[in-house]
N, C-alpha and C positions, 0 to 999 in steps of 0.2 A: 219480927216482922214489919214495925213500925219502920228499923233503920231501912228495910228494902225498901219499903214505901218511898221511904227518905230519897234513897240514891235514884230510883225509877224516877221518880217529881224532876230532881236535877237534869239526869242524861233527859229527860224529855223536855225542858226548858232549855239545857243545853243548846240539843237539835233543834230545836224550833228555834232559837236566836242565830242559829247556824245559815238555817233556810231564809232565814230576813236577811240576814246578812249578802247572800247569796241573789236572793230575789232584786234586793237593793243594785249589788253589783250591776245585775244585767239592765236595771231601771238607769243607773247611770249612763250603760253602755248606749240606751237606746238613744236617750239626752245627746250624748255627745255624738251620735248619725246626723240630728236634725240638722245641724248646720247646712252638711251636706248635701243633703236635701234639699234645705232650701237655696243655696247654691247651686244645687243641677235646674232647677226650678225657674228663678232667673235668667241662669244661661241658656236655657230653653227661649224665654221672653224676647231676651237679648238678642238670641239668634235668628227669630223670625223678624225681628225689625229692623237686624242689620243684615240679612240675608248671609251670613257666615259664619259657620260652625262656632264651638266652643271649646279651648283646651284647655285641659287644666295640668297646672305644672304644678312640682316638688320640689323640696328642697334640692338646692344645689343646681337647680338646671336656669339656664339664661332666659331672660324678659328680652324683648327686644322688639318695639314698635313704634307706632304713634300712641300719645297718648288722648283719648279722646273724651274723657267725663268721669267724672267720681259717680257710683252708683253705691246707692241706700239700701244695707241690707239687716233689720233686722237690728236699726239703729248702728251695724259696724258700717262703715265707708270703705268702696273697694274701688281702685281704679279701671276703667276699661282699657285694656291698651290691644288697638286693633292690628293685626300683625299682617301680613301677603295674602293670607289665605287662611286666616279667622283669628279667635277674639282671644283675648282671655280674660281675668279678673285677680286681682292680685291686691294687697294689704295696700291701702291708702296712707298717704303722709299729707304734710302740708306743703312740703315745698314744689310735692308735683302740682298747682293748681296756677303755678307761673308757667307750665311748662303744655297745655290743652293745645292739641294741636300740631305740636310736636315732635320728633323721635325722642323717645326717652330707652335708656338698656340698663338690666341691672343682672343680679343674680337672686333667686329665693332666697333668705337663710330662714333660721327659726324665729327669728322675732319679726320678721316681714323682707323687704327687697333694697339690699345695698344698689342705689341706684348711679348711674351716670346719664347727664342732659346733653341732648345736641349729637353732633356725629363726633366721635373718636375716631384719631389718628393713631395710626400703628395697632398694633397686634391687640392680645388682650392682658387687662391689668390684675396686678394680682394683688391683696390685700383689701 
């Protein structure tokens, strides 16, 4: 009888550990969604201020427009790039500060944006 009781106890313990792990996974997913929620809230405020809609960009998409300013969100710096009909927020880099009010272009990559500054001649660049 003691052996059965011990097995049940271990089984219940393992089940509780699994449930805690699942709960932790859900908590981590919820936390991961917070930056997106904060970004959308900031984008709404900026949209009201600029009179332009916000356009979210993802990896591989081009960024073309006028670099207007830096925006700080939860300790992270973002670059506000105004395009002809909208604006977007992308990861900031120090090299951008020399180009406030100027045309910038780049491609969103996994670790930020690969930037080109000023007007470029010719077709798209590779690399």
